[in-house]
C-alpha positions as CSV (number, residue, x, y, z in Angstrom):
1,M,-14.5,12.4,1.2
2,R,-16.4,10.2,3.7
3,L,-17.1,6.5,3.2
4,K,-19.3,4.2,5.1
5,L,-17.6,0.7,5.4
6,A,-20.1,-2.0,6.1
7,D,-17.8,-4.4,8.0
8,A,-14.2,-5.5,8.3
9,A,-14.2,-7.1,4.8
10,A,-15.3,-3.7,3.4
11,T,-12.5,-2.0,5.3
12,E,-9.9,-4.4,4.0
13,A,-11.4,-4.1,0.5
14,F,-11.0,-0.3,0.7
15,G,-7.4,-0.7,1.6
16,G,-6.9,-2.9,-1.4
17,Q,-8.6,-0.3,-3.6
18,L,-6.3,2.4,-2.4
19,A,-3.3,0.1,-3.0
20,A,-4.5,-0.2,-6.7
21,V,-4.7,3.6,-7.0
22,I,-1.3,4.1,-5.4
23,E,0.2,1.6,-7.8
24,A,-1.5,3.3,-10.8
25,R,-0.4,6.8,-9.7
26,R,3.1,5.8,-8.4
27,P,3.8,8.8,-6.2
28,P,7.6,8.9,-5.4
29,R,6.9,9.1,-1.7
30,L,3.7,8.7,0.3
31,M,2.8,9.4,4.0
32,L,-0.6,8.1,5.2
33,H,-1.7,9.1,8.7
34,L,-4.3,6.6,10.1
35,E,-6.3,8.1,12.9
36,G,-9.1,6.8,15.1
37,D,-9.8,5.2,18.4
38,L,-8.8,1.6,19.3
39,G,-10.8,-0.8,17.2
40,A,-11.8,1.7,14.6
41,G,-10.3,-0.2,11.7
42,K,-6.8,1.3,11.2
43,T,-5.0,-2.1,11.2
44,T,-7.7,-3.8,9.2
45,F,-7.4,-1.1,6.5
46,A,-3.6,-1.5,6.6
47,R,-3.9,-5.3,6.1
48,G,-6.0,-4.7,3.0
49,L,-3.6,-2.1,1.6
50,L,-0.6,-4.4,2.2
51,A,-2.5,-7.3,0.5
52,G,-3.4,-5.0,-2.4
53,M,0.3,-4.1,-2.7
54,G,1.2,-7.8,-3.1
55,H,1.9,-9.0,0.5
56,E,0.9,-12.6,1.1
57,G,0.4,-14.0,4.5
58,R,-0.1,-12.7,8.0
59,V,0.1,-8.9,8.7
60,P,1.0,-8.5,12.4
61,S,0.0,-5.3,14.2
62,P,3.1,-3.2,14.9
63,T,1.8,-2.2,18.3
64,Y,4.7,-3.8,20.1
65,T,7.4,-3.7,17.4
66,L,6.4,-0.1,16.4
67,V,7.5,-0.6,12.8
68,E,6.9,-3.5,10.4
69,P,8.8,-3.1,7.2
70,Y,7.9,-4.5,3.8
71,A,9.3,-4.3,0.3
72,L,6.2,-4.1,-1.9
73,G,5.1,-2.6,-5.2
74,G,8.5,-1.0,-5.7
75,Y,8.3,0.8,-2.3
76,A,10.0,0.5,1.0
77,L,6.7,0.2,2.9
78,F,6.5,0.9,6.6
79,H,3.5,0.0,8.8
80,V,4.0,2.1,11.9
81,D,2.0,2.1,15.2
82,L,3.0,4.9,17.5
83,Y,0.4,4.1,20.2
84,R,3.1,3.0,22.7
85,L,5.5,5.9,22.0
86,R,6.0,7.9,25.2
87,D,7.7,10.9,23.6
88,P,7.8,12.0,20.0
89,G,11.6,12.4,20.2
90,E,11.9,8.6,20.4
91,L,11.3,8.6,16.7
92,E,14.8,9.8,16.1
93,H,16.2,6.7,17.8
94,L,14.2,4.3,15.7
95,G,16.0,5.3,12.5
96,L,12.7,5.3,10.7
97,L,12.8,9.0,9.8
98,D,15.9,8.5,7.7
99,Q,14.1,6.0,5.6
100,L,11.0,8.0,4.7
101,G,12.3,9.7,1.5
102,D,11.7,8.9,-2.1
103,G,10.7,5.3,-2.7
104,S,9.0,5.0,0.7
105,L,5.3,4.5,1.6
106,A,4.4,4.9,5.3
107,L,1.1,3.9,7.0
108,V,1.3,5.5,10.4
109,E,-1.2,4.7,13.1
110,W,-1.5,7.1,16.0
111,P,0.4,9.8,14.2
112,G,-0.3,12.4,16.9
113,H,2.1,10.5,19.1
114,G,4.9,11.5,16.7
115,A,3.8,15.2,16.4
116,G,6.7,17.5,15.5
117,Y,8.9,14.6,14.3
118,L,6.9,12.8,11.6
119,P,6.9,14.1,8.0
120,A,3.6,15.8,7.0
121,A,0.9,13.5,5.8
122,D,-0.1,13.4,2.2
123,L,-3.4,11.7,3.1
124,R,-5.1,11.6,6.5
125,L,-7.6,8.8,7.0
126,C,-9.7,9.1,10.1
127,F,-11.6,6.0,11.1
128,A,-14.6,5.8,13.5
129,V,-17.0,3.0,14.6
130,A,-20.4,3.5,12.9
131,G,-22.9,0.9,14.2
132,S,-21.6,-2.5,13.1
133,G,-19.4,-0.9,10.4
134,R,-16.9,1.9,10.1
135,M,-16.8,5.4,8.8
136,V,-13.6,6.7,7.2
137,E,-13.0,10.3,6.3
138,L,-10.2,11.1,3.8
139,E,-8.4,14.4,3.8
140,A,-5.9,15.2,1.1
141,L,-3.0,17.3,2.5
142,S,-0.7,17.5,-0.5
143,P,-0.9,17.2,-4.3
144,A,-0.2,13.5,-4.0
145,G,-3.0,13.1,-1.6
146,E,-5.4,15.1,-3.8
147,A,-4.5,12.9,-6.8
148,L,-5.3,9.7,-4.8
149,C,-8.7,11.1,-3.6
150,T,-9.6,12.2,-7.1
151,A,-8.7,8.7,-8.5
152,L,-10.7,7.0,-5.7
153,E,-13.9,8.9,-6.2
154,P,-15.3,6.8,-9.1
155,L,-14.2,3.5,-7.4
156,V,-15.4,3.8,-3.9
157,G,-18.8,2.2,-4.5
158,Q,-17.0,-1.0,-5.7
159,C,-15.2,-1.7,-2.5
160,A,-16.3,0.4,0.4
161,G,-20.1,0.8,0.5
162,E,-21.7,4.2,0.5
163,A,-19.9,7.5,-0.2
164,E,-21.0,10.7,1.5
């Protein structure tokens, strides 16, 4: 599924829409890999998803902290940015991997930097700049990811713009 997101507000709205689908489906564990170049909309999307899960207030980028934890929607939610990770093995020292079982939801920016150590993605979202907006391609990589994509299909026009 590919979506054209008109601007930052549409990118945030799409994050909120996915949050609503997650809360309706309630997968026991969810791993979302957010891919794309710098400025492609990964953190903007994460802000929308966190707000949709009930977070109020500022959502800092985890670029320097690597992990920002939240307790939202009945999940231990982790917003992770691996851009600054020098070696995937560093993930073992963060203690994050031990927390990614049932009851967790992880949004991982730059997942390629954790290759070989991160759990497999349920849903891969690849963001790209498209004129003044963004394009996002969703790829379901597990039954949980497939269920989310199926539930999103009728809703995407309400929040994201044009589906392709």
